[in-house]
C-alpha positions as CSV (number, residue, x, y, z in Angstrom):
1,M,0.0,0.0,0.0
2,V,1.4,3.4,-1.0
3,D,1.5,6.4,1.3
4,G,3.1,9.6,0.3
5,G,2.7,13.1,-1.0
6,S,1.7,12.3,-4.6
7,D,-1.7,12.6,-6.2
8,P,-4.1,10.1,-4.5
9,F,-5.6,9.1,-7.9
10,E,-2.2,8.4,-9.3
11,R,-1.3,6.4,-6.2
12,L,-4.5,4.3,-6.5
13,L,-4.0,3.8,-10.2
14,S,-0.5,2.6,-9.6
15,Q,-1.8,0.0,-7.1
16,V,-4.2,-1.3,-9.7
17,E,-1.7,-1.3,-12.5
18,E,0.9,-3.1,-10.5
19,S,-1.6,-5.8,-9.4
20,G,-1.6,-7.4,-12.9
21,L,-5.4,-7.8,-12.7
22,D,-7.7,-7.0,-15.6
23,F,-9.4,-3.5,-15.2
24,T,-10.6,-0.5,-17.1
25,V,-10.5,3.1,-16.0
26,H,-13.4,5.2,-17.3
27,R,-13.3,9.0,-17.8
28,H,-16.5,10.9,-17.4
29,R,-18.1,14.0,-16.1
30,P,-17.6,14.4,-12.3
31,T,-20.1,12.6,-10.2
32,R,-20.3,12.4,-6.5
33,T,-23.5,10.5,-5.7
34,I,-25.4,7.5,-7.0
35,E,-28.2,9.9,-8.1
36,E,-25.7,11.9,-10.2
37,A,-24.3,8.7,-11.7
38,A,-27.8,7.5,-12.6
39,R,-28.4,10.7,-14.5
40,S,-25.1,11.3,-16.2
41,L,-23.2,8.0,-16.6
42,D,-23.8,5.0,-18.9
43,F,-23.0,2.5,-16.1
44,E,-25.8,0.2,-14.8
45,V,-26.5,1.7,-11.4
46,T,-26.9,-1.7,-9.8
47,R,-23.3,-2.5,-10.7
48,I,-21.9,0.6,-9.0
49,V,-20.1,0.1,-5.7
50,K,-20.0,3.1,-3.3
51,T,-17.5,3.4,-0.5
52,V,-18.6,5.0,2.8
53,A,-15.9,6.2,5.2
54,F,-16.3,5.6,9.0
55,R,-14.1,5.7,12.1
56,T,-14.1,3.8,15.3
57,R,-14.2,5.6,18.7
58,R,-10.4,4.9,18.8
59,G,-10.0,6.8,15.6
60,L,-9.4,3.9,13.3
61,P,-10.6,4.6,9.7
62,I,-12.9,2.1,8.1
63,L,-13.9,1.9,4.4
64,A,-17.3,0.1,3.8
65,A,-17.9,-0.8,0.1
66,L,-21.4,-1.8,-0.9
67,R,-23.7,-1.8,-3.9
68,G,-24.6,1.9,-4.5
69,T,-28.4,1.2,-4.4
70,R,-28.1,-0.2,-0.8
71,R,-27.5,1.3,2.6
72,V,-25.1,0.4,5.4
73,D,-26.6,-1.5,8.3
74,Y,-24.5,0.1,11.1
75,A,-25.0,-2.8,13.5
76,L,-23.9,-5.4,11.0
77,L,-20.9,-3.4,9.9
78,A,-19.9,-2.9,13.6
79,R,-20.1,-6.6,14.2
80,L,-18.0,-7.3,11.2
81,A,-15.4,-4.7,12.2
82,K,-15.5,-6.2,15.8
83,V,-16.5,-3.0,17.4
84,K,-19.7,-1.9,19.3
85,R,-22.3,-0.1,17.2
86,R,-22.0,3.0,19.4
87,D,-18.2,3.1,18.6
88,L,-18.8,3.4,14.8
89,S,-19.5,6.8,13.1
90,A,-19.6,8.1,9.6
91,L,-16.9,10.6,8.7
92,A,-17.7,14.3,8.1
93,P,-16.2,15.7,4.9
94,D,-13.2,17.2,6.6
95,E,-12.5,13.9,8.4
96,V,-12.7,12.1,5.0
97,R,-9.9,14.3,3.7
98,A,-7.8,14.0,6.9
99,L,-8.2,10.3,7.7
100,I,-8.8,8.7,4.3
101,G,-6.8,11.1,2.1
102,L,-9.5,11.7,-0.5
103,E,-12.2,14.2,-1.3
104,P,-15.8,13.2,-0.4
105,G,-17.5,11.8,-3.4
106,S,-14.3,10.2,-4.7
107,V,-13.6,7.6,-2.0
108,S,-12.2,4.3,-3.3
109,P,-12.4,0.9,-1.6
110,L,-8.7,0.7,-2.2
111,P,-6.9,2.0,0.9
112,L,-4.4,4.8,0.5
113,R,-3.0,4.6,4.0
114,E,-1.9,1.8,6.4
115,G,-4.4,1.0,9.1
116,Q,-7.6,1.6,7.0
117,G,-9.9,-1.4,7.5
118,V,-11.7,-2.3,4.3
119,Y,-15.0,-4.1,4.4
120,L,-16.8,-5.3,1.3
121,D,-20.5,-6.2,1.5
122,L,-21.1,-9.8,0.5
123,D,-23.8,-8.7,-2.0
124,V,-21.0,-7.1,-4.1
125,L,-19.9,-10.6,-5.2
126,A,-23.2,-11.0,-6.9
127,I,-22.5,-8.1,-9.3
128,G,-21.2,-9.2,-12.6
129,P,-19.3,-9.7,-14.7
130,T,-17.6,-6.5,-13.4
131,L,-18.4,-3.6,-11.1
132,Y,-17.7,0.1,-11.1
133,C,-16.1,1.8,-8.1
134,G,-14.3,5.0,-7.1
135,L,-10.6,5.5,-7.8
136,G,-9.8,8.8,-6.0
137,R,-11.3,11.3,-8.5
138,P,-14.9,12.1,-9.1
139,D,-14.3,12.0,-12.9
140,R,-12.7,8.5,-13.0
141,T,-14.3,5.1,-12.3
142,L,-12.6,1.8,-11.9
143,E,-14.2,-1.2,-13.6
144,I,-13.0,-4.5,-12.2
145,A,-14.3,-8.0,-11.4
146,P,-15.7,-8.3,-7.9
147,K,-13.3,-11.1,-6.8
148,D,-10.4,-9.0,-8.0
149,L,-11.5,-6.0,-6.0
150,V,-11.6,-8.1,-2.9
151,E,-8.0,-9.2,-3.5
152,L,-6.7,-5.8,-4.5
153,A,-8.4,-4.0,-1.5
154,G,-7.4,-6.7,1.0
155,A,-11.0,-6.5,2.1
156,T,-12.9,-8.4,4.7
157,L,-16.1,-9.8,3.3
158,G,-19.4,-10.0,5.2
159,P,-23.1,-9.0,5.0
160,F,-23.7,-5.4,6.2
161,S,-26.1,-3.8,3.7
162,K,-29.8,-3.3,3.6
163,P,-32.2,-2.1,0.9
């Protein structure tokens, strides 16, 4: 995992390129929400994976990646992360910048910094043949096979989403 002063997108892209996995990077108009993506992108919305940033009470950052049309079940995510529900909170925009190293709306399930726990909702494995996810810029999207994303992100799999 890379950490340093270079552009976050370039660092994430390097991780993907160095993995040897099959992928495509799509360029498009900037989008920050699933609603914007549905209006302006050609991707099937049900194949988009969003990443929500959290922290534990001890300040540990957590990335939770799930199908964009679903919501995080906090109790299930807390159980998967082995913390109490009350010890898990979503990050404010300034905290996303400080703890995750990315702008809100461009968070990737690929960690930029050591110590970021990555959790991938089990439902994501049902997306196919590929999924679309963030890559550190609101005008770029990574297309990759679900199993390859799990490998690349070093993610812990488990059910934590709800409709």
